[in-house]
C-alpha positions in Angstrom: 48.2 74.6 -182.7 48.3 76.1 -179.1 48.0 79.9 -178.8 50.3 81.2 -176.1 48.5 83.2 -173.3 49.6 86.6 -172.3 50.9 87.3 -168.8 48.0 89.6 -168.1 45.5 86.8 -168.7 47.4 84.5 -166.5 47.5 87.1 -163.7 43.8 87.6 -163.8 43.1 83.9 -163.7 45.3 83.5 -160.6 43.5 86.5 -158.9 40.1 84.9 -159.5 41.2 81.6 -157.9 42.6 83.5 -154.9 39.3 85.4 -154.5 37.3 82.2 -154.8 39.4 80.4 -152.2 39.1 83.4 -149.8 35.3 83.4 -150.2 35.2 79.7 -149.3 37.4 80.2 -146.2 35.2 83.1 -145.1 32.1 81.0 -145.6 33.6 78.2 -143.4 34.6 80.7 -140.8 31.1 82.2 -140.8 29.6 78.7 -140.4 31.9 77.9 -137.5 31.1 81.2 -135.7 27.4 80.6 -136.1 27.7 77.1 -134.7 29.7 78.4 -131.7 27.2 81.1 -131.0 24.4 78.6 -131.2 26.2 76.3 -128.7 26.5 79.2 -126.3 22.9 80.2 -126.5 20.9 80.0 -123.2 18.8 76.8 -122.8 15.1 77.1 -122.9 12.7 76.0 -120.1 9.0 75.7 -120.0 7.4 78.4 -117.8 4.3 76.3 -117.1 4.8 74.1 -114.1 7.4 76.3 -112.4 6.8 77.6 -108.9 7.5 81.3 -109.0 7.2 83.6 -106.0 7.6 87.3 -105.4 10.0 88.8 -102.8 8.2 90.8 -100.1 9.3 93.3 -97.5 7.5 93.4 -94.2 6.5 91.3 -91.3 7.0 87.5 -91.5 5.4 84.9 -89.3 7.4 81.8 -88.7 5.1 78.8 -88.6 5.2 75.0 -88.4 2.6 72.9 -90.1 1.5 69.4 -89.2 -1.4 67.0 -89.7 -3.1 64.9 -87.0 -6.4 64.1 -85.5 -8.8 65.1 -82.7 -8.4 62.8 -79.7 -10.1 62.7 -76.3 -8.4 64.4 -73.4 -6.7 62.0 -70.9 -9.7 61.8 -68.5 -12.4 62.1 -71.2 -12.1 58.6 -72.5 -12.8 55.3 -70.8 -12.3 51.7 -71.9 -15.0 49.5 -70.5 -13.4 46.1 -69.6 -14.7 42.7 -68.4 -14.2 42.2 -64.7 -14.6 38.4 -65.0 -14.5 35.8 -67.7 -17.7 35.4 -69.6 -19.6 35.1 -72.9 -21.2 38.0 -74.7 -25.0 37.2 -74.8 -26.3 40.5 -76.1 -25.1 43.8 -77.6 -27.6 46.5 -76.7 -26.2 49.6 -78.4 -24.3 50.4 -81.6 -21.4 52.8 -82.1 -22.3 56.5 -82.0 -25.1 56.1 -79.4 -25.2 58.6 -76.6 -24.8 57.0 -73.2 -24.9 57.8 -69.5 -23.0 56.3 -66.6 -25.6 53.6 -66.0 -26.4 52.8 -69.7 -26.2 49.1 -70.4 -23.9 48.3 -73.3 -23.5 44.5 -73.2 -24.9 41.5 -71.3 -22.4 38.8 -70.4 -23.0 35.4 -68.8 -21.0 33.0 -66.7 -22.8 30.0 -64.9 -19.9 29.6 -62.5 -20.3 33.2 -61.3 -24.1 32.8 -60.8 -23.6 29.5 -58.9 -21.0 31.1 -56.7 -23.4 33.9 -55.9 -26.2 31.5 -54.9 -23.8 29.5 -52.7 -22.6 32.6 -51.0 -26.2 33.7 -50.3 -27.0 30.3 -48.8 -23.9 30.4 -46.6 -24.9 33.8 -45.4 -28.4 32.5 -44.5 -26.8 29.6 -42.6 -24.6 31.9 -40.7 -27.5 34.2 -39.8 -29.5 31.2 -38.6 -26.6 30.0 -36.5 -26.3 33.4 -35.0 -30.0 33.6 -34.2 -29.9 30.1 -32.7 -26.9 30.9 -30.5 -28.5 34.2 -29.4 -31.7 32.3 -28.4 -29.7 29.7 -26.5 -27.7 32.2 -24.6 -30.8 34.3 -23.8 -32.6 31.1 -22.6 -29.6 30.2 -20.4 -29.5 33.7 -18.9 -33.3 33.7 -18.2 -33.0 30.3 -16.5 -30.2 31.6 -14.3 -32.1 34.7 -13.5 -35.1 32.6 -12.6 -33.0 30.6 -10.1 -31.7 33.8 -8.6 -35.3 35.1 -8.2 -36.3 31.8 -6.5 -33.4 32.0 -4.1 -34.1 35.6 -3.3 -37.7 34.6 -2.5 -36.5 31.7 -0.4 -34.0 34.1 1.3 -36.8 36.5 2.1 -38.9 33.8 3.7 -35.9 32.5 5.7 -35.1 36.0 6.9 -38.7 36.5 8.1 -38.8 33.1 9.8 -35.4 33.6 11.5 -36.6 37.0 12.8 -39.9 35.6 14.1 -38.2 32.6 15.8 -35.6 34.9 17.4 -38.4 36.9 19.0 -40.1 33.8 20.2 -36.8 32.5 21.6 -36.2 35.7 23.5 -39.7 35.4 25.0 -39.1 31.8 26.0 -41.7 30.5 23.7 -39.3 28.7 21.4 -36.0 27.0 22.0 -32.9 28.9 21.3 -31.4 26.2 19.0 -34.4 26.3 16.6 -34.0 30.1 16.3 -30.3 29.8 15.6 -30.9 27.2 12.9 -33.3 29.6 11.1 -30.6 32.3 11.2 -28.0 30.0 9.8 -30.3 28.9 7.0 -31.1 32.6 6.2 -27.4 33.4 6.1 -26.7 30.5 3.8 -29.4 31.5 1.4 -28.0 35.1 1.4 -24.6 33.7 0.3 -26.2 31.6 -2.5 -28.1 34.5 -3.8 -25.0 36.6 -4.0 -23.1 33.9 -5.9 -25.9 33.3 -8.3 -26.1 37.0 -9.0 -22.4 37.0 -9.8 -23.1 34.1 -12.2 -25.8 36.2 -13.9 -23.5 39.2 -14.2 -20.7 37.0 -15.7 -23.1 35.4 -18.2 -24.4 38.8 -19.3 -20.8 40.0 -19.9 -19.8 36.8 -21.8 -23.0 36.9 -23.8 -21.9 39.7 -26.1 -18.4 38.1 -26.6 -19.9 34.7 -27.5 -22.3 36.4 -29.9 -19.5 38.6 -31.4 -17.7 35.5 -32.7 -20.8 34.3 -34.6 -21.6 37.9 -35.6 -18.2 38.2 -37.3 -18.9 35.0 -39.2 -22.2 36.5 -40.4 -20.4 39.7 -41.5 -17.8 37.6 -43.3 -20.5 35.6 -45.2 -22.4 38.9 -45.9 -19.2 40.4 -47.5 -18.6 37.3 -49.6 -22.2 37.3 -50.7 -22.0 41.0 -51.6 -18.9 40.4 -53.7 -20.5 37.5 -55.5 -23.6 39.5 -56.2 -21.3 42.2 -57.5 -19.7 39.7 -59.8 -23.1 38.8 -61.1 -23.9 42.5 -61.6 -20.6 42.9 -63.5 -22.0 40.6 -66.2 -24.2 43.6 -67.1 -21.7 45.9 -68.7 -22.4 49.6 -68.2 -20.8 52.7 -69.8 -19.5 54.2 -66.5 -19.5 57.8 -67.8 -21.6 60.1 -69.9 -20.5 60.5 -73.6 -20.7 58.7 -76.9 -20.1 55.0 -77.5 -17.1 55.2 -79.9 -16.6 51.5 -80.5 -17.5 48.0 -79.4 -14.6 45.5 -79.9 -16.5 42.3 -79.2 -19.2 40.3 -80.9 -22.2 38.4 -79.6 -21.2 34.9 -78.7 -17.6 35.7 -78.2 -15.7 34.5 -75.1 -13.9 37.3 -73.2 -11.4 37.0 -70.4 -10.9 39.1 -67.2 -9.8 42.6 -67.9 -10.3 42.3 -71.7 -11.4 45.6 -73.3 -15.0 45.4 -74.5 -16.0 49.0 -75.6 -14.8 52.6 -75.5 -16.8 55.6 -74.4 -15.6 59.2 -75.0 -16.8 62.6 -74.1 -17.0 64.4 -77.5 -17.1 67.8 -75.9 -13.6 67.3 -74.3 -11.2 66.8 -77.2 -7.6 67.9 -77.9 -5.6 68.1 -81.1 -2.7 65.8 -81.6 -0.3 66.9 -84.4 2.6 65.2 -86.0 5.4 67.7 -86.8 8.5 66.7 -89.0 11.4 66.1 -86.6 13.7 68.3 -88.6 11.5 71.3 -87.9 11.1 71.1 -84.1 14.2 73.0 -83.0 12.2 76.0 -81.8 9.1 74.1 -80.8 8.1 74.7 -77.1 5.1 74.4 -74.8 2.8 77.3 -74.8 3.1 78.4 -78.4 -0.2 79.4 -80.1 -1.7 77.0 -82.6 -4.5 77.3 -85.2 -6.3 74.0 -85.7 -8.2 73.6 -88.9 -10.9 70.9 -88.6 -12.0 71.5 -92.3 -15.3 72.8 -90.9 -13.9 75.6 -88.9 -10.7 76.9 -87.2 -10.1 76.7 -83.5 -7.4 78.4 -81.5 -5.2 76.3 -79.2 -1.9 76.2 -77.4 0.8 73.6 -77.3 0.4 71.6 -74.1 2.8 68.7 -74.5 5.7 67.7 -76.8 6.6 64.0 -77.1 10.1 63.3 -75.8 11.0 61.0 -78.7 10.4 61.0 -82.4 8.3 58.3 -84.1 8.5 57.5 -87.8 10.2 60.8 -88.5 7.7 63.0 -86.7 7.2 64.3 -83.2 3.7 64.2 -81.6 2.5 67.5 -80.2 -0.6 67.8 -78.0 -2.7 71.0 -78.4 -5.2 72.2 -75.8 -8.1 73.7 -77.6 -9.1 77.2 -76.3 -12.3 77.7 -78.3 -15.5 75.8 -78.9 -15.3 73.0 -81.5 -17.2 73.4 -84.7 -20.3 71.3 -85.2 -19.5 67.9 -86.5 -16.1 67.6 -84.7 -15.6 64.2 -83.3 -12.8 61.9 -82.1 -10.2 60.7 -84.7 -11.2 63.4 -87.2 -8.3 64.4 -89.4 -7.1 68.0 -88.9 -4.4 70.4 -90.0 -2.5 72.5 -87.5 -0.3 75.6 -87.8 2.1 76.4 -84.9 3.2 80.0 -84.7 6.9 80.1 -83.6 7.6 83.9 -83.8 7.0 87.1 -85.7 9.8 88.9 -87.6 9.3 92.6 -88.3 10.3 94.4 -91.6 12.4 91.6 -93.3 12.7 90.5 -96.8 11.1 87.1 -97.3 9.8 84.8 -100.0 8.4 81.3 -100.4 10.6 78.5 -99.1 12.5 76.9 -102.0 11.8 73.3 -103.0 15.2 72.3 -101.8 14.2 73.3 -98.3 17.5 75.1 -97.6 17.5 77.5 -94.7 20.1 79.6 -92.9 22.7 79.2 -95.6 23.8 80.3 -99.1 21.8 79.0 -102.0 21.7 79.7 -105.7 18.3 80.8 -107.1 17.1 82.0 -110.5 15.7 85.5 -110.6 13.3 86.4 -113.5 14.0 89.4 -115.7 11.5 92.2 -115.6 9.8 90.9 -118.8 9.8 87.3 -117.4 11.6 86.0 -120.6 14.8 85.0 -118.8 16.0 83.7 -115.4 19.4 84.5 -114.2 21.2 82.8 -111.3 21.8 84.8 -108.1 23.4 83.7 -104.9 21.5 84.7 -101.7 21.9 83.9 -98.0 18.8 82.7 -96.2 17.9 83.1 -92.6 15.1 81.9 -90.4 12.5 79.7 -92.1 8.9 79.0 -91.6 6.8 76.1 -93.0 6.4 77.9 -96.3 8.4 81.2 -96.0 12.0 82.0 -95.5 13.9 85.2 -94.6 16.4 86.7 -97.1 19.5 87.9 -95.1 21.7 88.9 -98.0 21.9 88.8 -101.8 20.7 90.5 -105.0 17.0 90.2 -104.3 14.8 93.1 -103.7 11.1 93.6 -102.9 9.1 92.8 -106.0 11.7 90.5 -107.6 10.3 87.2 -108.9 12.2 84.0 -108.1 11.9 80.4 -109.3 11.4 78.2 -106.2 11.0 75.0 -108.0 13.8 72.4 -108.0 16.5 73.8 -110.3 19.3 71.4 -109.4 19.4 70.1 -113.0 19.7 73.6 -114.5 23.0 74.9 -115.8 24.5 77.6 -113.6 23.8 80.3 -116.2 20.7 82.1 -117.4 17.9 80.3 -119.0 15.2 81.4 -121.4 11.5 80.9 -120.4 8.8 80.3 -122.9 
C-alpha cells in the first residue's frame, strides 16, 4: 500500500532537480565560453626562419646593387679577322698566352693567293724590263742624233775654213770668184743643217722623259699590284695586332674560313671596366657620375658610372662603370662581380631593412615584436625612399630599437600573433 508523501518532501525534491538543471546549464555555458575564448586566441608562428630587423635612427645610404662582369674597355679589345678566304694550317698559341703586336697566332693557306702573288711579281719584272729596254732604245736614238749633229758641226767648221781661205784667194786673184762663192754657200747650208739637227736633239731630249713616264707608270702600277699580292700572302700569317692576352681562338686547325671571319680575340687585361645589370624597376634615380663599389670577390675597387644603356634587356638595365683604382691580382675579363651604386646619403632618419614585399614610398602593414619577443602586433607605417636593402620610415608607430618582422606576412591575420 502506497504511503502518501508530505508536501515538504515534494518541495525538497523539486528544489534538487532545479539545482541540478542549473548546474548543467552553467557547465554548458562554461564550455561554450571556453571554446569561444580558444577560438579568439592569437595564432602561433615559428620564430625560426623569420627575417627580423631593428629600427635604427641616423644616416642612411641609398644604394643599388647589381651583378655583372669585367669587360675590356672599348679600345682595349680586338677581334683578329681573316682578310681573305683560307684554310687554318697551324694554331701556334693557346688561350691565355701573352702576345705582342707581331705575335703570330695562326697560319692560314690559300694556293690562289700565292699564285696571284707570283704572277704579280712576274708582271712587275716584265714591266721593269720593258722600261729598261725603252730607256736604252731612246738613249741610243738620242746618241745617234747627237753623233750626226757633231759630224755636221765638224763639216761646218771645215766648210767655214775653206770658204774663208777661198775668199782670200779670190780677192787676191789667185782663185775664181765663183769657186769662192760656192764654198760660202756650202758653209751656209751646213750651218742651217746643224741648227735643225740641234733642234731635233732638243726635241728628243724633251720627249724622252714623257715617253719614259708612260712606261714608268706601268711599272709603278705593277709594283703596287705586286705589293698588294705580297700583302695578301703575308695576311695568311695571322698576327695579334696589339699587346695583351689571347682570350679565345674561335677556329680549329683544318677549318675553312671566309674573308672577314673572326679568328681570335686579344684583350688588354690591364684596361677593364665593370658592366653591371641593375633591375629596371630600381633605375629611377640612376645617373652618370654616381660612385660605385665593385667587388671582384678578391678585392673591392672604386668606380664611377660612365654609361647607362638607353633600353632595358630581360628586365635589367646595363650600366658601364669606369674603374678608378687598380684591379686586384687575378682580375680578368668576363669575371663575375658584384656592384653597389651609391645614389644619395640621408641624414638622421629612421630606417630599417627593406621588407620582403619590396614596398617603398607608401603605407604598409608590418608586425612589430613585443619587448619580450613573444608576440608580434600589426602596425601601419608609411615608408619613404628606399635603397637596395634599407628603407626610410616616414611615419608610423616605430621607434629606434623596435624590432620588426620583414619576412612575407601576407598570409598572416591582421591581428597579433604569438611567436615560439
